[in-house]
All heavy atoms as an XYZ file, in Angstrom:
888
protein
N       1.042    145.477    220.385
C       1.646    146.211    221.500
C       0.898    145.858    222.750
O      -0.268    145.370    222.719
C       1.498    147.717    221.307
C       0.172    148.296    221.579
C      -0.307    149.272    220.520
O      -0.066    149.087    219.352
N      -1.051    150.279    220.978
N       1.541    146.071    223.891
C       0.942    145.731    225.201
C      -0.289    146.616    225.399
O      -0.258    147.821    225.247
C       1.961    145.953    226.296
C       1.597    145.474    227.682
C       2.846    145.032    228.423
C       0.824    146.488    228.479
N      -1.353    145.965    225.831
C      -2.632    146.696    226.106
C      -3.311    146.120    227.324
O      -3.424    144.910    227.469
C      -3.498    146.669    224.879
C      -4.694    147.639    224.973
C      -5.485    147.719    223.674
O      -5.352    146.831    222.793
N      -6.254    148.761    223.486
N      -3.820    146.999    228.144
C      -4.619    146.636    229.303
C      -5.910    147.442    229.250
O      -5.880    148.657    229.174
C      -3.873    146.957    230.632
C      -2.560    146.190    230.869
C      -1.801    146.826    232.003
C      -2.804    144.740    231.102
N      -7.036    146.728    229.287
C      -8.337    147.419    229.166
C      -9.201    146.986    230.350
O      -9.610    145.822    230.462
C      -8.992    147.054    227.864
C     -10.351    147.746    227.787
C      -8.139    147.387    226.676
N      -9.426    148.000    231.234
C     -10.296    147.733    232.359
C     -11.793    147.915    232.007
O     -12.129    148.726    231.102
C     -10.004    148.708    233.523
C      -8.578    148.648    234.038
C      -7.654    149.638    233.406
O      -7.954    150.075    232.229
O      -6.656    150.045    234.007
N     -12.623    147.191    232.706
C     -14.057    147.287    232.521
C     -14.760    146.893    233.812
O     -14.154    146.361    234.723
C     -14.559    146.438    231.349
O     -14.256    145.073    231.617
N     -16.056    147.145    233.836
C     -16.872    146.687    235.012
C     -17.155    147.810    235.996
O     -17.918    147.568    236.972
N     -16.608    148.966    235.779
C     -16.939    150.083    236.694
C     -18.332    150.608    236.440
O     -19.023    150.204    235.526
N     -18.730    151.504    237.333
C     -20.052    152.070    237.201
C     -20.521    152.681    238.516
O     -19.726    152.911    239.436
N     -21.811    152.910    238.579
C     -22.442    153.507    239.751
C     -23.039    152.403    240.603
O     -23.778    151.537    240.091
C     -23.536    154.505    239.342
C     -24.352    155.127    240.472
C     -23.478    155.976    241.396
C     -25.489    155.933    239.869
N     -22.743    152.374    241.846
C     -23.262    151.352    242.763
C     -23.625    152.052    244.112
O     -23.005    153.047    244.492
C     -22.207    150.248    242.992
C     -20.930    150.774    243.638
C     -22.788    149.094    243.799
N     -24.616    151.517    244.759
C     -25.067    152.078    246.051
C     -24.106    151.603    247.155
O     -23.466    150.547    247.031
C     -26.481    151.643    246.334
C     -27.504    152.272    245.440
C     -28.935    151.937    245.860
O     -29.181    151.013    246.633
N     -29.881    152.720    245.410
N     -24.022    152.373    248.224
C     -23.243    151.917    249.395
C     -23.687    150.573    249.846
O     -24.891    150.277    249.905
C     -23.510    153.016    250.450
C     -23.825    154.233    249.608
C     -24.547    153.720    248.411
N     -22.704    149.716    250.155
C     -23.049    148.344    250.543
C     -23.040    147.376    249.412
O     -23.112    146.138    249.626
N     -23.006    147.866    248.206
C     -23.080    147.020    247.017
C     -21.742    146.420    246.649
O     -20.712    146.641    247.316
N     -21.744    145.715    245.562
C     -20.554    144.995    245.063
C     -20.382    145.278    243.590
O     -21.305    145.557    242.837
C     -20.681    143.501    245.255
O     -20.801    143.141    246.631
N     -19.104    145.178    243.135
C     -18.764    145.259    241.774
C     -17.593    144.311    241.486
O     -16.767    144.072    242.410
C     -18.306    146.651    241.358
C     -19.366    147.728    241.033
C     -18.652    149.036    240.778
C     -20.228    147.330    239.874
N     -17.523    143.824    240.288
C     -16.345    143.052    239.871
C     -15.724    143.758    238.638
O     -16.388    143.881    237.608
C     -16.672    141.619    239.546
C     -15.383    140.798    239.334
C     -15.624    139.310    239.116
N     -15.959    139.004    237.714
C     -15.701    137.838    237.113
N     -15.107    136.866    237.809
N     -16.052    137.612    235.891
N     -14.496    144.164    238.837
C     -13.743    144.796    237.715
C     -12.950    143.722    237.001
O     -12.509    142.731    237.559
C     -12.817    145.832    238.242
C     -13.417    146.943    239.110
C     -12.372    147.971    239.494
C     -14.618    147.605    238.458
N     -12.791    143.952    235.698
C     -11.933    143.082    234.901
C     -10.910    143.892    234.174
O     -11.128    145.079    233.897
C     -12.825    142.333    233.814
O     -13.786    141.538    234.432
N      -9.775    143.280    233.909
C      -8.714    143.905    233.129
C      -8.229    142.893    232.096
O      -7.608    141.874    232.492
C      -7.579    144.392    234.010
S      -6.134    144.964    233.146
N      -8.525    143.150    230.877
C      -8.151    142.255    229.783
C      -6.808    142.683    229.211
O      -6.649    143.864    228.863
C      -9.249    142.224    228.676
N      -5.921    141.725    229.135
C      -4.526    142.023    228.667
C      -4.297    141.435    227.272
O      -4.830    140.352    226.913
C      -3.509    141.429    229.645
N      -3.487    142.088    226.534
C      -3.091    141.608    225.196
C      -1.735    142.179    224.838
O      -1.316    143.181    225.384
C      -4.140    141.980    224.147
O      -4.258    143.367    224.050
N      -1.064    141.525    223.901
C       0.209    141.999    223.368
C       1.419    141.608    224.193
O       2.521    142.068    223.890
N       1.257    140.767    225.199
C       2.394    140.316    225.969
C       2.008    138.982    226.632
O       0.846    138.547    226.607
C       2.818    141.321    227.043
C       1.768    141.595    228.108
C       1.961    141.106    229.413
C       0.674    142.378    227.841
C       1.015    141.360    230.348
C      -0.278    142.670    228.802
C      -0.102    142.141    230.076
N       3.007    138.308    227.211
C       2.798    137.009    227.853
C       2.246    137.275    229.232
O       3.025    137.423    230.232
C       4.051    136.176    227.872
C       4.588    136.003    226.457
C       3.744    134.787    228.504
C       5.919    135.278    226.351
N       0.977    137.289    229.349
C       0.247    137.713    230.571
C       0.705    136.877    231.754
O       0.932    137.432    232.864
C      -1.254    137.587    230.332
C      -2.083    137.873    231.539
C      -2.314    139.204    231.914
C      -2.723    136.885    232.258
C      -3.110    139.521    233.018
C      -3.535    137.152    233.351
C      -3.719    138.497    233.727
N       0.906    135.651    231.571
C       1.178    134.735    232.680
C       2.558    134.943    233.296
O       2.902    134.344    234.328
C       1.062    133.295    232.211
O       2.005    133.009    231.192
N       3.358    135.804    232.743
C       4.709    136.076    233.248
C       4.727    137.379    234.066
O       5.805    137.739    234.575
C       5.699    136.177    232.073
C       5.837    134.879    231.339
S       7.061    134.933    229.997
C       8.566    134.969    230.911
N       3.602    138.045    234.160
C       3.590    139.378    234.791
C       2.821    139.352    236.135
O       1.761    138.736    236.209
C       2.929    140.395    233.885
C       3.836    140.854    232.719
C       4.219    140.000    231.713
C       4.345    142.184    232.744
C       5.032    140.464    230.704
C       5.163    142.608    231.735
C       5.524    141.758    230.703
O       6.327    142.167    229.717
N       3.384    140.061    237.079
C       2.655    140.354    238.270
C       1.628    141.410    237.954
O       1.904    142.407    237.254
C       3.605    140.898    239.385
O       4.505    139.858    239.739
C       2.813    141.342    240.607
N       0.398    141.242    238.441
C      -0.683    142.196    238.160
C      -1.141    142.830    239.439
O      -1.229    142.209    240.496
C      -1.837    141.451    237.467
C      -1.482    140.817    236.130
S      -0.952    141.992    234.872
C      -2.405    143.030    234.719
N      -1.540    144.100    239.283
C      -2.007    144.835    240.440
C      -3.216    145.709    240.073
O      -3.381    146.051    238.890
C      -0.926    145.766    241.010
O       0.232    145.031    241.443
N      -3.975    146.039    241.052
C      -5.033    147.069    240.955
C      -4.667    148.213    241.813
O      -4.227    148.026    242.970
C      -6.366    146.495    241.358
C      -7.023    145.583    240.388
C      -7.000    144.222    240.375
C      -7.796    145.937    239.246
N      -7.707    143.733    239.314
C      -8.235    144.770    238.580
C      -8.206    147.174    238.674
C      -9.032    144.760    237.466
C      -9.000    147.186    237.552
C      -9.408    145.993    236.941
N      -4.808    149.402    241.257
C      -4.616    150.645    241.982
C      -5.917    151.472    241.842
O      -6.733    151.214    240.972
C      -3.459    151.476    241.391
C      -2.124    150.981    241.749
C      -1.589    149.827    241.157
C      -1.270    151.623    242.649
C      -0.310    149.340    241.472
C       0.000    151.210    242.953
C       0.472    150.057    242.359
O       1.733    149.625    242.687
N      -6.024    152.503    242.669
C      -7.104    153.448    242.496
C      -6.630    154.865    242.797
O      -5.673    155.043    243.532
C      -8.305    153.036    243.393
C      -8.086    153.260    244.867
C      -9.249    152.780    245.667
N      -9.108    153.075    247.074
C      -9.976    152.652    248.012
N     -11.063    151.959    247.663
N      -9.818    152.966    249.283
N      -7.359    155.775    242.199
C      -7.068    157.188    242.445
C      -8.382    157.993    242.567
O      -9.147    158.025    241.622
C      -6.206    157.781    241.327
C      -5.687    159.197    241.643
C      -4.586    159.618    240.742
O      -4.377    159.062    239.643
N      -3.820    160.587    241.137
N      -8.584    158.523    243.755
C      -9.733    159.329    243.999
C      -9.407    160.793    243.694
O      -8.214    161.178    243.672
C     -10.153    159.238    245.446
N     -10.408    161.623    243.408
C     -10.138    163.044    243.064
C      -9.343    163.737    244.159
O      -9.704    163.617    245.356
C     -11.563    163.617    242.969
C     -12.430    162.476    242.618
C     -11.852    161.321    243.319
N      -8.263    164.387    243.765
C      -7.467    165.157    244.714
C      -6.541    164.288    245.545
O      -5.904    164.830    246.467
N      -6.487    162.980    245.293
C      -5.653    162.085    246.111
C      -4.638    161.387    245.227
O      -4.788    161.329    244.004
C      -6.494    161.095    246.841
C      -7.442    161.686    247.868
C      -8.163    160.606    248.677
C      -9.032    161.189    249.766
N      -9.693    160.147    250.569
N      -3.594    160.857    245.885
C      -2.607    160.097    245.145
C      -3.141    158.729    244.794
O      -4.048    158.159    245.462
C      -1.325    159.965    245.999
C      -0.609    161.280    246.223
C       0.719    161.108    246.937
O       1.015    159.948    247.354
O       1.449    162.086    247.104
N      -2.565    158.174    243.763
C      -2.886    156.777    243.363
C      -2.421    155.818    244.489
O      -1.301    155.985    245.009
C      -2.260    156.429    242.051
C      -2.763    155.170    241.431
C      -2.264    155.026    240.012
N      -2.773    156.048    239.107
C      -2.605    156.036    237.799
N      -1.969    155.008    237.215
N      -3.074    156.998    237.040
N      -3.255    154.874    244.865
C      -2.913    153.933    245.911
C      -3.127    152.528    245.488
O      -4.014    152.199    244.689
C      -3.715    154.235    247.177
C      -5.187    154.065    247.025
C      -5.945    154.298    248.366
O      -5.318    154.325    249.454
O      -7.198    154.485    248.287
N      -2.286    151.637    246.036
C      -2.377    150.205    245.754
C      -3.605    149.609    246.394
O      -3.883    149.871    247.577
C      -1.110    149.512    246.227
C      -1.079    147.988    246.082
C      -1.052    147.597    244.627
C       0.118    147.391    246.818
N      -4.290    148.777    245.663
C      -5.439    148.050    246.174
C      -5.150    146.606    246.388
O      -5.466    145.991    247.447
C      -6.662    148.168    245.197
C      -7.850    147.351    245.720
C      -7.060    149.636    245.054
N      -4.498    145.964    245.424
C      -4.189    144.558    245.534
C      -3.160    144.130    244.492
O      -3.070    144.798    243.445
C      -5.461    143.713    245.375
N      -2.429    143.058    244.807
C      -1.436    142.496    243.869
C      -1.563    140.988    243.832
O      -1.854    140.370    244.872
C      -0.036    142.904    244.338
O       0.075    144.315    244.264
C       1.030    142.295    243.408
N      -1.297    140.410    242.666
C      -1.320    138.956    242.513
C      -0.089    138.564    241.690
O       0.263    139.207    240.715
C      -2.629    138.492    241.864
C      -2.736    136.966    241.928
C      -2.802    139.047    240.485
C      -4.156    136.449    241.594
N       0.551    137.492    242.123
C       1.722    136.999    241.404
C       1.366    136.446    240.039
O       0.185    136.202    239.752
C       2.466    135.961    242.238
O       1.545    134.883    242.553
C       3.005    136.588    243.543
N       2.400    136.211    239.267
C       2.155    135.761    237.901
C       1.358    134.465    237.807
O       0.522    134.294    236.911
C       3.483    135.614    237.159
O       4.333    134.722    237.843
N       1.632    133.560    238.705
C       0.918    132.280    238.678
C      -0.444    132.352    239.352
O      -1.269    131.416    239.215
C       1.745    131.224    239.404
O       1.834    131.521    240.795
N      -0.666    133.390    240.125
C      -1.913    133.539    240.882
C      -1.790    132.887    242.234
O      -2.774    132.842    242.997
N      -0.645    132.348    242.569
C      -0.490    131.601    243.800
C      -0.398    132.461    245.091
O      -0.530    131.921    246.158
N      -0.169    133.712    244.891
C      -0.045    134.587    246.061
C      -0.637    135.952    245.748
O      -0.512    136.484    244.669
C       1.463    134.761    246.407
O       1.578    135.584    247.538
N      -1.322    136.482    246.802
C      -1.909    137.772    246.683
C      -1.467    138.656    247.855
O      -1.051    138.138    248.915
C      -3.456    137.693    246.684
O      -3.868    137.068    247.918
C      -3.969    136.956    245.477
N      -1.594    139.943    247.666
C      -1.189    140.864    248.737
C      -2.125    142.061    248.752
O      -2.468    142.603    247.655
C       0.230    141.321    248.568
C       0.680    142.212    249.707
O       0.769    141.782    250.852
N       0.987    143.459    249.424
N      -2.529    142.498    249.912
C      -3.396    143.659    250.090
C      -2.812    144.577    251.133
O      -2.499    144.079    252.225
C      -4.810    143.215    250.497
C      -5.444    142.181    249.605
C      -5.229    140.811    249.795
C      -6.263    142.549    248.555
C      -5.807    139.887    248.996
C      -6.897    141.623    247.789
C      -6.656    140.246    247.944
O      -7.232    139.299    247.152
N      -2.795    145.848    250.884
C      -2.492    146.744    251.973
C      -3.540    146.610    253.058
O      -4.695    146.234    252.788
C      -2.590    148.136    251.326
C      -2.431    147.899    249.859
C      -3.003    146.563    249.603
N      -3.178    146.917    254.268
C      -4.073    146.685    255.405
C      -5.478    147.317    255.194
O      -6.464    146.697    255.515
C      -3.465    147.208    256.703
C      -2.392    146.288    257.224
O      -2.318    145.113    256.767
O      -1.540    146.724    258.073
N      -5.578    148.604    254.700
C      -6.926    149.166    254.564
C      -7.803    148.453    253.558
O      -9.003    148.609    253.554
C      -6.602    150.620    254.073
C      -5.238    150.865    254.488
C      -4.521    149.554    254.374
N      -7.209    147.622    252.663
C      -7.977    146.933    251.659
C      -8.325    145.487    252.017
O      -9.101    144.873    251.296
C      -7.184    146.934    250.330
C      -6.621    148.248    249.912
S      -7.930    149.478    249.680
C      -6.950    150.940    249.289
N      -7.794    145.000    253.072
C      -8.042    143.627    253.441
C      -9.442    143.417    253.880
O     -10.050    144.215    254.591
C      -7.046    143.223    254.568
C      -5.651    143.091    254.115
C      -4.746    142.684    255.309
C      -3.298    142.555    254.852
N      -2.365    142.244    255.976
N     -10.062    142.306    253.408
C     -11.379    141.908    253.857
C     -12.472    142.207    252.883
O     -13.467    141.500    252.828
N     -12.346    143.281    252.069
C     -13.450    143.646    251.188
C     -13.110    143.481    249.716
O     -14.012    143.436    248.833
C     -13.918    145.082    251.385
C     -14.478    145.367    252.778
C     -15.063    146.753    252.859
N     -14.075    147.788    252.580
C     -14.124    148.640    251.561
N     -15.169    148.598    250.725
N     -13.187    149.581    251.392
N     -11.819    143.385    249.419
C     -11.362    143.268    248.042
C     -10.686    141.910    247.823
O      -9.940    141.446    248.660
C     -10.400    144.411    247.728
C     -10.961    145.786    247.804
C     -10.941    146.501    248.992
C     -11.527    146.374    246.690
C     -11.473    147.752    249.054
C     -12.114    147.640    246.737
C     -12.060    148.359    247.919
N     -10.923    141.337    246.645
C     -10.274    140.095    246.288
C      -9.783    140.194    244.895
O     -10.584    140.451    243.915
C     -11.252    138.881    246.424
O     -11.788    138.845    247.767
C     -10.569    137.610    246.103
N      -8.508    139.962    244.688
C      -7.892    139.944    243.344
C      -7.735    138.484    242.899
O      -7.437    137.634    243.687
C      -6.543    140.696    243.339
C      -6.031    140.853    241.920
C      -5.523    139.984    244.202
C      -4.798    141.804    241.819
N      -7.960    138.277    241.641
C      -7.798    136.946    241.061
C      -7.408    137.090    239.605
O      -7.505    138.176    239.038
C      -9.084    136.110    241.183
O     -10.110    136.708    240.510
N      -6.977    136.028    239.013
C      -6.602    136.095    237.608
C      -6.901    134.759    236.937
O      -6.941    133.677    237.534
C      -5.115    136.424    237.437
C      -4.153    135.372    237.938
C      -2.739    135.933    237.978
N      -2.206    136.266    236.586
C      -1.171    137.049    236.392
N      -0.519    137.613    237.418
N      -0.735    137.275    235.164
N      -7.124    134.867    235.624
C      -7.284    133.684    234.791
C      -6.254    133.807    233.647
O      -6.469    134.550    232.716
C      -8.713    133.615    234.273
C      -9.041    132.360    233.467
O      -8.064    131.710    232.982
O     -10.190    132.032    233.318
N      -5.198    133.060    233.762
C      -4.123    133.199    232.776
C      -4.556    132.601    231.415
O      -3.981    133.037    230.398
C      -2.853    132.493    233.281
C      -2.152    133.336    234.319
O      -2.426    134.500    234.540
N      -1.186    132.740    234.992
N      -5.507    131.740    231.409
C      -6.036    131.219    230.142
C      -6.803    132.286    229.368
O      -6.907    132.238    228.152
C      -6.891    129.998    230.382
N      -7.383    133.242    230.128
C      -8.178    134.298    229.494
C      -7.429    135.630    229.517
O      -8.033    136.654    229.091
C      -9.515    134.454    230.275
C     -10.421    133.249    230.140
C     -11.735    133.493    230.853
C     -12.709    132.301    230.716
N     -13.985    132.525    231.393
N      -6.208    135.622    229.975
C      -5.407    136.864    230.034
C      -6.165    137.984    230.709
O      -6.193    139.138    230.234
C      -5.001    137.332    228.611
C      -3.961    136.420    227.946
O      -3.427    135.542    228.609
N      -3.751    136.635    226.676
N      -6.764    137.671    231.826
C      -7.600    138.621    232.544
C      -7.335    138.604    234.030
O      -7.186    137.488    234.629
C      -9.076    138.346    232.275
O      -9.318    138.408    230.822
C      -9.984    139.412    232.919
N      -7.321    139.738    234.622
C      -7.239    139.873    236.082
C      -8.517    140.589    236.567
O      -9.092    141.395    235.867
C      -5.958    140.653    236.544
C      -5.993    142.076    235.978
C      -5.809    140.629    238.039
N      -8.966    140.164    237.723
C     -10.232    140.621    238.280
C     -10.028    141.253    239.660
O      -9.058    140.960    240.356
C     -11.209    139.472    238.453
C     -11.452    138.671    237.197
C     -10.724    137.479    236.955
C     -12.334    139.086    236.219
C     -10.935    136.708    235.799
C     -12.550    138.336    235.071
C     -11.833    137.168    234.873
O     -12.062    136.443    233.710
N     -10.973    142.129    240.001
C     -11.021    142.680    241.340
C     -12.475    142.616    241.783
O     -13.315    143.329    241.264
C     -10.504    144.106    241.398
C     -10.487    144.734    242.758
C      -9.429    144.042    243.643
C     -10.234    146.250    242.705
N     -12.719    141.782    242.746
C     -14.076    141.710    243.357
C     -14.114    142.670    244.536
O     -13.271    142.587    245.424
C     -14.358    140.263    243.842
C     -15.675    140.122    244.525
C     -16.862    140.316    243.596
O     -16.860    139.852    242.485
N     -17.897    141.023    244.117
N     -15.081    143.555    244.538
C     -15.190    144.567    245.583
C     -16.536    144.397    246.233
O     -17.560    144.488    245.598
C     -15.064    145.962    244.981
C     -13.797    146.164    244.147
S     -13.556    147.854    243.604
C     -14.952    148.032    242.513
N     -16.537    144.255    247.583
C     -17.754    144.062    248.332
C     -17.859    145.142    249.391
O     -16.923    145.854    249.716
C     -17.747    142.675    248.998
C     -17.675    141.574    248.015
O     -18.253    141.617    246.921
N     -17.004    140.498    248.395
N     -19.095    145.307    249.865
C     -19.406    146.268    250.969
C     -18.809    147.646    250.628
O     -18.147    148.266    251.455
C     -18.834    145.749    252.306
O     -19.377    144.505    252.609
N     -19.128    148.138    249.446
C     -18.527    149.381    248.997
C     -19.072    150.546    249.789
O     -20.235    150.587    250.155
C     -18.764    149.546    247.508
C     -17.941    148.567    246.616
C     -18.501    148.570    245.216
C     -16.511    149.030    246.599
N     -18.197    151.523    250.028
C     -18.546    152.782    250.648
C     -18.243    153.917    249.736
O     -17.531    153.760    248.732
C     -17.804    152.933    251.990
O     -16.432    153.250    251.697
C     -17.870    151.695    252.840
N     -18.738    155.117    250.083
C     -18.481    156.276    249.242
C     -17.002    156.568    249.123
O     -16.523    157.159    248.142
C     -19.220    157.541    249.781
C     -20.756    157.295    249.642
C     -18.832    157.852    251.208
N     -16.213    156.135    250.166
C     -14.757    156.376    250.110
C     -14.064    155.478    249.065
O     -12.876    155.666    248.771
C     -14.153    156.089    251.460
C     -14.427    157.183    252.506
C     -15.843    157.135    253.027
O     -16.471    156.035    253.052
O     -16.386    158.205    253.425
N     -14.754    154.511    248.515
C     -14.203    153.695    247.447
C     -14.361    154.322    246.076
O     -13.873    153.744    245.082
C     -14.834    152.294    247.478
C     -14.580    151.509    248.728
O     -13.419    151.502    249.180
O     -15.527    150.915    249.305
N     -15.047    155.429    246.009
C     -15.200    156.119    244.729
C     -13.806    156.576    244.209
O     -13.075    157.260    244.885
C     -16.116    157.319    244.913
O     -17.423    156.892    245.225
C     -16.159    158.117    243.610
N     -13.515    156.111    242.975
C     -12.210    156.417    242.401
C     -12.161    155.849    240.985
O     -13.069    155.126    240.563
C     -11.103    155.756    243.239
N     -11.115    156.216    240.288
C     -10.784    155.543    239.052
C      -9.857    154.367    239.435
O      -8.881    154.546    240.137
C     -10.130    156.447    238.051
C      -9.716    155.702    236.767
C     -10.983    157.657    237.740
N     -10.192    153.188    238.914
C      -9.440    151.991    239.232
C      -8.632    151.561    238.004
O      -9.155    151.511    236.900
C     -10.407    150.867    239.643
C     -10.924    151.048    241.029
C     -11.851    152.010    241.315
C     -10.465    150.232    242.100
C     -12.341    152.206    242.617
C     -10.931    150.401    243.378
C     -11.886    151.406    243.655
O     -12.342    151.580    244.917
N      -7.338    151.339    238.263
C      -6.409    150.995    237.202
C      -5.775    149.612    237.421
O      -5.500    149.232    238.580
C      -5.253    151.991    237.161
C      -5.634    153.416    236.915
C      -5.999    154.260    237.998
C      -5.669    153.972    235.639
C      -6.335    155.588    237.810
C      -5.990    155.298    235.435
C      -6.328    156.085    236.511
O      -6.698    157.414    236.266
N      -5.532    148.915    236.358
C      -4.713    147.707    236.512
C      -3.304    147.976    235.965
O      -3.127    148.874    235.120
C      -5.368    146.468    235.812
S      -5.393    146.554    234.021
N      -2.360    147.256    236.539
C      -0.966    147.445    236.190
C      -0.318    146.102    235.996
O      -0.546    145.162    236.775
C      -0.235    148.193    237.260
C       1.194    148.565    236.906
C       1.926    149.125    238.163
C       2.435    148.055    239.034
N       3.314    148.624    240.110
N       0.482    145.971    234.948
C       1.266    144.777    234.703
C       2.744    145.139    235.002
O       3.213    146.236    234.603
C       1.162    144.300    233.285
N       3.443    144.318    235.706
C       4.806    144.624    236.118
C       5.708    143.397    235.932
O       5.313    142.270    236.277
C       4.842    145.075    237.564
N       6.927    143.662    235.420
C       7.908    142.594    235.308
C       9.274    143.258    235.120
O       9.411    144.166    234.334
C       7.611    141.671    234.132
C       8.508    140.465    234.011
C       7.941    139.464    233.024
N       8.752    138.251    232.997
C       9.588    137.922    232.020
N       9.737    138.732    231.000
N      10.259    136.826    232.079
N      10.238    142.799    235.892
C      11.618    143.312    235.769
C      11.667    144.810    235.864
O      12.424    145.467    235.099
C      12.266    142.851    234.490
C      12.413    141.361    234.368
C      12.473    140.727    233.134
C      12.525    140.575    235.497
C      12.595    139.336    233.045
C      12.701    139.177    235.421
C      12.735    138.579    234.171
N      10.899    145.382    236.773
C      10.924    146.827    237.044
C      10.226    147.710    236.063
O      10.292    148.931    236.178
N       9.582    147.099    235.065
C       8.833    147.903    234.109
C       7.328    147.728    234.375
O       6.863    146.628    234.608
C       9.152    147.490    232.683
C      10.648    147.690    232.320
C      10.838    147.513    230.861
N      10.237    148.605    230.065
C      10.350    148.687    228.756
N      11.029    147.806    228.084
N       9.726    149.683    228.110
N       6.632    148.879    234.352
C       5.202    148.923    234.652
C       4.419    149.335    233.443
O       4.836    150.269    232.735
C       4.890    149.898    235.786
C       5.531    149.461    237.110
O       5.887    148.279    237.282
O       5.716    150.343    238.003
N       3.272    148.755    233.248
C       2.371    149.087    232.131
C       0.978    149.267    232.775
O       0.546    148.413    233.554
C       2.365    148.011    231.132
C       3.743    147.699    230.557
C       4.520    146.691    231.128
C       4.247    148.405    229.510
C       5.776    146.387    230.624
C       5.545    148.143    229.026
C       6.271    147.137    229.606
O       7.539    146.872    229.114
N       0.301    150.354    232.357
C      -0.961    150.708    232.977
C      -2.086    150.678    231.937
O      -1.893    150.999    230.741
C      -0.881    152.122    233.533
C       0.080    152.288    234.663
C       1.424    152.548    234.628
C      -0.267    152.179    236.072
N       1.934    152.632    235.888
C       0.945    152.411    236.791
C      -1.423    151.940    236.773
C       1.000    152.357    238.222
C      -1.381    151.936    238.179
C      -0.171    152.117    238.861
N      -3.291    150.350    232.474
C      -4.488    150.527    231.686
C      -4.961    151.955    231.798
O      -4.372    152.804    232.498
N      -6.104    152.260    231.123
C      -6.620    153.579    231.084
C      -7.540    153.898    232.252
O      -7.902    155.035    232.519
C      -7.367    153.837    229.777
C      -8.812    153.365    229.743
C      -8.981    151.850    229.771
O      -8.032    151.115    229.509
N     -10.192    151.392    230.026
N      -7.983    152.862    232.995
C      -8.761    153.061    234.157
C     -10.244    152.893    233.872
O     -10.754    153.077    232.767
N     -10.976    152.593    234.972
C     -12.431    152.485    234.919
C     -13.004    153.189    236.150
O     -12.509    153.012    237.261
C     -12.940    151.045    234.800
O     -14.345    151.000    234.644
C     -12.545    150.218    236.052
N     -14.026    153.992    235.944
C     -14.568    154.780    237.080
C     -15.508    153.943    237.894
O     -16.425    153.278    237.385
C     -15.325    156.009    236.481
C     -16.047    156.814    237.573
C     -15.052    157.617    238.399
O     -14.140    158.248    237.965
N     -15.301    157.576    239.756
N     -15.317    154.021    239.192
C     -16.263    153.410    240.181
C     -16.813    154.540    241.031
O     -16.035    155.273    241.647
C     -15.550    152.348    241.053
C     -16.473    151.880    242.168
C     -15.109    151.183    240.210
N     -18.097    154.669    241.035
C     -18.770    155.674    241.867
C     -19.722    154.988    242.808
O     -20.613    154.275    242.403
C     -19.523    156.684    240.978
O     -18.614    157.278    240.051
C     -20.164    157.784    241.832
N     -19.528    155.237    244.120
C     -20.379    154.685    245.113
C     -21.255    155.827    245.682
O     -20.730    156.758    246.279
C     -19.564    154.000    246.239
C     -20.534    153.338    247.231
C     -18.645    152.988    245.670
N     -22.512    155.722    245.434
C     -23.397    156.846    245.854
C     -24.822    156.352    245.957
O     -25.236    155.430    245.230
C     -23.313    157.998    244.838
O     -24.255    158.994    245.153
N     -25.584    156.953    246.895
C     -26.973    156.619    247.016
C     -27.834    157.543    246.215
O     -29.087    157.415    246.157
C     -27.397    156.651    248.478
O     -27.063    157.903    249.028
């Protein structure tokens, strides 16, 4: 069955960096658009970044541009999110999503906490 497993979250100080990973299995990873979302306590889930199936194109909402980089390795069935210059406002649960033909599949999320 389709499975997405996020990892790489944790506690980081303001100004620090983290790289999240999302390992996919149970489907043809290279055919799916992949995205990262996040949800902070008391807030709605928001898009962080998207990458096309081939990895040839990426998209970031304006607030996410400049500090976040999404990438993928289709040979390893993994999508990554590099996060730099983290602030306390980046504290959230980060989720990866696989999408194709209007169907979405979600991972269970990984907690990122930015605190001194």
